[in-house]
PyMOL CGO cylinders between C-alpha atoms (Angstrom):
from pymol import cmd
from pymol.cgo import CYLINDER

trace = [
    CYLINDER, 4.00, -6.69, 18.89, 1.05, -6.03, 16.70, 0.3, 1, 1, 1, 1, 1, 1,
    CYLINDER, 1.05, -6.03, 16.70, 2.05, -7.84, 13.51, 0.3, 1, 1, 1, 1, 1, 1,
    CYLINDER, 2.05, -7.84, 13.51, -1.29, -7.03, 11.86, 0.3, 1, 1, 1, 1, 1, 1,
    CYLINDER, -1.29, -7.03, 11.86, -0.81, -3.34, 12.61, 0.3, 1, 1, 1, 1, 1, 1,
    CYLINDER, -0.81, -3.34, 12.61, 2.70, -3.40, 11.20, 0.3, 1, 1, 1, 1, 1, 1,
    CYLINDER, 2.70, -3.40, 11.20, 1.44, -5.18, 8.08, 0.3, 1, 1, 1, 1, 1, 1,
    CYLINDER, 1.44, -5.18, 8.08, -1.24, -2.51, 7.59, 0.3, 1, 1, 1, 1, 1, 1,
    CYLINDER, -1.24, -2.51, 7.59, 1.31, 0.25, 8.13, 0.3, 1, 1, 1, 1, 1, 1,
    CYLINDER, 1.31, 0.25, 8.13, 3.68, -1.23, 5.55, 0.3, 1, 1, 1, 1, 1, 1,
    CYLINDER, 3.68, -1.23, 5.55, 0.82, -1.76, 3.10, 0.3, 1, 1, 1, 1, 1, 1,
    CYLINDER, 0.82, -1.76, 3.10, -0.21, 1.88, 3.48, 0.3, 1, 1, 1, 1, 1, 1,
    CYLINDER, -0.21, 1.88, 3.48, 3.38, 3.15, 3.36, 0.3, 1, 1, 1, 1, 1, 1,
    CYLINDER, 3.38, 3.15, 3.36, 5.51, 0.85, 1.17, 0.3, 1, 1, 1, 1, 1, 1,
    CYLINDER, 5.51, 0.85, 1.17, 8.11, 3.60, 0.97, 0.3, 1, 1, 1, 1, 1, 1,
    CYLINDER, 8.11, 3.60, 0.97, 9.11, 2.66, 4.53, 0.3, 1, 1, 1, 1, 1, 1,
    CYLINDER, 9.11, 2.66, 4.53, 11.13, -0.26, 3.17, 0.3, 1, 1, 1, 1, 1, 1,
    CYLINDER, 11.13, -0.26, 3.17, 12.01, 1.32, -0.17, 0.3, 1, 1, 1, 1, 1, 1,
    CYLINDER, 12.01, 1.32, -0.17, 15.38, 2.66, 0.95, 0.3, 1, 1, 1, 1, 1, 1,
    CYLINDER, 15.38, 2.66, 0.95, 18.06, 0.10, 1.71, 0.3, 1, 1, 1, 1, 1, 1,
    CYLINDER, 18.06, 0.10, 1.71, 19.21, 1.88, 4.87, 0.3, 1, 1, 1, 1, 1, 1,
    CYLINDER, 19.21, 1.88, 4.87, 15.76, 1.84, 6.46, 0.3, 1, 1, 1, 1, 1, 1,
    CYLINDER, 15.76, 1.84, 6.46, 14.98, -1.67, 5.22, 0.3, 1, 1, 1, 1, 1, 1,
    CYLINDER, 14.98, -1.67, 5.22, 18.28, -2.95, 6.65, 0.3, 1, 1, 1, 1, 1, 1,
    CYLINDER, 18.28, -2.95, 6.65, 17.62, -1.39, 10.04, 0.3, 1, 1, 1, 1, 1, 1,
    CYLINDER, 17.62, -1.39, 10.04, 14.14, -2.85, 10.12, 0.3, 1, 1, 1, 1, 1, 1,
    CYLINDER, 14.14, -2.85, 10.12, 15.29, -6.34, 9.08, 0.3, 1, 1, 1, 1, 1, 1,
    CYLINDER, 15.29, -6.34, 9.08, 18.27, -6.52, 11.44, 0.3, 1, 1, 1, 1, 1, 1,
    CYLINDER, 18.27, -6.52, 11.44, 16.23, -4.98, 14.28, 0.3, 1, 1, 1, 1, 1, 1,
    CYLINDER, 16.23, -4.98, 14.28, 13.48, -7.57, 13.83, 0.3, 1, 1, 1, 1, 1, 1,
    CYLINDER, 13.48, -7.57, 13.83, 15.51, -10.78, 14.07, 0.3, 1, 1, 1, 1, 1, 1,
    CYLINDER, 15.51, -10.78, 14.07, 13.90, -11.61, 17.42, 0.3, 1, 1, 1, 1, 1, 1,
    CYLINDER, 13.90, -11.61, 17.42, 10.54, -11.95, 15.68, 0.3, 1, 1, 1, 1, 1, 1,
    CYLINDER, 10.54, -11.95, 15.68, 10.60, -14.44, 12.78, 0.3, 1, 1, 1, 1, 1, 1,
    CYLINDER, 10.60, -14.44, 12.78, 7.06, -13.49, 11.75, 0.3, 1, 1, 1, 1, 1, 1,
    CYLINDER, 7.06, -13.49, 11.75, 8.12, -9.86, 11.37, 0.3, 1, 1, 1, 1, 1, 1,
    CYLINDER, 8.12, -9.86, 11.37, 11.23, -10.89, 9.42, 0.3, 1, 1, 1, 1, 1, 1,
    CYLINDER, 11.23, -10.89, 9.42, 8.93, -12.91, 7.12, 0.3, 1, 1, 1, 1, 1, 1,
    CYLINDER, 8.93, -12.91, 7.12, 6.60, -9.93, 6.73, 0.3, 1, 1, 1, 1, 1, 1,
    CYLINDER, 6.60, -9.93, 6.73, 9.49, -7.67, 5.75, 0.3, 1, 1, 1, 1, 1, 1,
    CYLINDER, 9.49, -7.67, 5.75, 10.69, -10.27, 3.24, 0.3, 1, 1, 1, 1, 1, 1,
    CYLINDER, 10.69, -10.27, 3.24, 7.16, -10.46, 1.80, 0.3, 1, 1, 1, 1, 1, 1,
    CYLINDER, 7.16, -10.46, 1.80, 7.31, -6.69, 1.36, 0.3, 1, 1, 1, 1, 1, 1,
    CYLINDER, 7.31, -6.69, 1.36, 10.49, -7.03, -0.67, 0.3, 1, 1, 1, 1, 1, 1,
    CYLINDER, 10.49, -7.03, -0.67, 13.29, -6.68, 1.88, 0.3, 1, 1, 1, 1, 1, 1,
    CYLINDER, 13.29, -6.68, 1.88, 16.19, -8.91, 0.83, 0.3, 1, 1, 1, 1, 1, 1,
    CYLINDER, 16.19, -8.91, 0.83, 16.93, -11.67, 3.39, 0.3, 1, 1, 1, 1, 1, 1,
    CYLINDER, 16.93, -11.67, 3.39, 20.64, -11.00, 2.71, 0.3, 1, 1, 1, 1, 1, 1,
    CYLINDER, 20.64, -11.00, 2.71, 20.51, -7.21, 3.13, 0.3, 1, 1, 1, 1, 1, 1,
    CYLINDER, 20.51, -7.21, 3.13, 23.63, -5.97, 4.90, 0.3, 1, 1, 1, 1, 1, 1,
    CYLINDER, 23.63, -5.97, 4.90, 23.20, -3.92, 8.06, 0.3, 1, 1, 1, 1, 1, 1,
    CYLINDER, 23.20, -3.92, 8.06, 25.98, -1.68, 6.77, 0.3, 1, 1, 1, 1, 1, 1,
    CYLINDER, 25.98, -1.68, 6.77, 27.01, -1.69, 3.09, 0.3, 1, 1, 1, 1, 1, 1,
    CYLINDER, 27.01, -1.69, 3.09, 30.69, -1.67, 4.10, 0.3, 1, 1, 1, 1, 1, 1,
    CYLINDER, 30.69, -1.67, 4.10, 30.49, -4.70, 6.42, 0.3, 1, 1, 1, 1, 1, 1,
    CYLINDER, 30.49, -4.70, 6.42, 29.75, -8.36, 5.66, 0.3, 1, 1, 1, 1, 1, 1,
    CYLINDER, 29.75, -8.36, 5.66, 27.05, -8.79, 8.32, 0.3, 1, 1, 1, 1, 1, 1,
    CYLINDER, 27.05, -8.79, 8.32, 23.70, -10.14, 7.14, 0.3, 1, 1, 1, 1, 1, 1,
    CYLINDER, 23.70, -10.14, 7.14, 20.42, -10.77, 9.00, 0.3, 1, 1, 1, 1, 1, 1,
    CYLINDER, 20.42, -10.77, 9.00, 21.34, -14.42, 9.53, 0.3, 1, 1, 1, 1, 1, 1,
    CYLINDER, 21.34, -14.42, 9.53, 24.50, -13.37, 11.37, 0.3, 1, 1, 1, 1, 1, 1,
    CYLINDER, 24.50, -13.37, 11.37, 22.59, -10.87, 13.48, 0.3, 1, 1, 1, 1, 1, 1,
    CYLINDER, 22.59, -10.87, 13.48, 19.99, -13.51, 14.34, 0.3, 1, 1, 1, 1, 1, 1,
    CYLINDER, 19.99, -13.51, 14.34, 22.66, -16.09, 15.19, 0.3, 1, 1, 1, 1, 1, 1,
    CYLINDER, 22.66, -16.09, 15.19, 24.55, -13.69, 17.44, 0.3, 1, 1, 1, 1, 1, 1,
    CYLINDER, 24.55, -13.69, 17.44, 21.37, -12.95, 19.35, 0.3, 1, 1, 1, 1, 1, 1,
    CYLINDER, 21.37, -12.95, 19.35, 20.37, -16.61, 19.69, 0.3, 1, 1, 1, 1, 1, 1,
    CYLINDER, 20.37, -16.61, 19.69, 17.28, -16.24, 17.49, 0.3, 1, 1, 1, 1, 1, 1,
    CYLINDER, 17.28, -16.24, 17.49, 17.29, -19.83, 16.24, 0.3, 1, 1, 1, 1, 1, 1,
    CYLINDER, 17.29, -19.83, 16.24, 13.77, -19.73, 14.79, 0.3, 1, 1, 1, 1, 1, 1,
    CYLINDER, 13.77, -19.73, 14.79, 14.74, -16.76, 12.64, 0.3, 1, 1, 1, 1, 1, 1,
    CYLINDER, 14.74, -16.76, 12.64, 18.01, -18.44, 11.63, 0.3, 1, 1, 1, 1, 1, 1,
    CYLINDER, 18.01, -18.44, 11.63, 16.07, -21.53, 10.51, 0.3, 1, 1, 1, 1, 1, 1,
    CYLINDER, 16.07, -21.53, 10.51, 13.55, -19.44, 8.60, 0.3, 1, 1, 1, 1, 1, 1,
    CYLINDER, 13.55, -19.44, 8.60, 16.28, -17.43, 6.88, 0.3, 1, 1, 1, 1, 1, 1,
    CYLINDER, 16.28, -17.43, 6.88, 18.07, -20.62, 5.83, 0.3, 1, 1, 1, 1, 1, 1,
    CYLINDER, 18.07, -20.62, 5.83, 14.80, -21.99, 4.43, 0.3, 1, 1, 1, 1, 1, 1,
    CYLINDER, 14.80, -21.99, 4.43, 14.44, -18.78, 2.42, 0.3, 1, 1, 1, 1, 1, 1,
    CYLINDER, 14.44, -18.78, 2.42, 17.88, -19.17, 0.89, 0.3, 1, 1, 1, 1, 1, 1,
    CYLINDER, 17.88, -19.17, 0.89, 19.88, -16.84, 3.11, 0.3, 1, 1, 1, 1, 1, 1,
    CYLINDER, 19.88, -16.84, 3.11, 23.57, -17.11, 2.28, 0.3, 1, 1, 1, 1, 1, 1,
    CYLINDER, 23.57, -17.11, 2.28, 25.16, -18.54, 5.42, 0.3, 1, 1, 1, 1, 1, 1,
    CYLINDER, 25.16, -18.54, 5.42, 28.69, -17.92, 4.12, 0.3, 1, 1, 1, 1, 1, 1,
    CYLINDER, 28.69, -17.92, 4.12, 28.25, -14.39, 2.83, 0.3, 1, 1, 1, 1, 1, 1,
    CYLINDER, 28.25, -14.39, 2.83, 31.24, -12.24, 3.67, 0.3, 1, 1, 1, 1, 1, 1,
    CYLINDER, 31.24, -12.24, 3.67, 33.25, -15.08, 5.15, 0.3, 1, 1, 1, 1, 1, 1,
    CYLINDER, 33.25, -15.08, 5.15, 36.76, -15.05, 3.75, 0.3, 1, 1, 1, 1, 1, 1,
    CYLINDER, 36.76, -15.05, 3.75, 38.30, -17.55, 6.14, 0.3, 1, 1, 1, 1, 1, 1,
    CYLINDER, 38.30, -17.55, 6.14, 39.77, -14.84, 8.36, 0.3, 1, 1, 1, 1, 1, 1,
    CYLINDER, 39.77, -14.84, 8.36, 38.05, -14.93, 11.77, 0.3, 1, 1, 1, 1, 1, 1,
    CYLINDER, 38.05, -14.93, 11.77, 39.13, -11.33, 12.40, 0.3, 1, 1, 1, 1, 1, 1,
    CYLINDER, 39.13, -11.33, 12.40, 37.58, -9.75, 9.35, 0.3, 1, 1, 1, 1, 1, 1,
]
cmd.load_cgo(trace, "trace")
């Protein structure tokens, strides 16, 4: 993808990541591209933003499920909570 173009678009339209729902979709949908995840974080998207406010899933879980190890590493380096939502019940 055109990371520079996306950066310019977000700079021109910061409202694109102003709502949690849109920001969450963008973050979770971008886990295959660690540079895009970093860009979204630079623009203020929380690295622990839930995909759905009623579920415990976070970007690190989405990245791990999809085998995006570079993104998982980056998220850990940024302080992503690797245990968020885990209550010890594997069927939550």
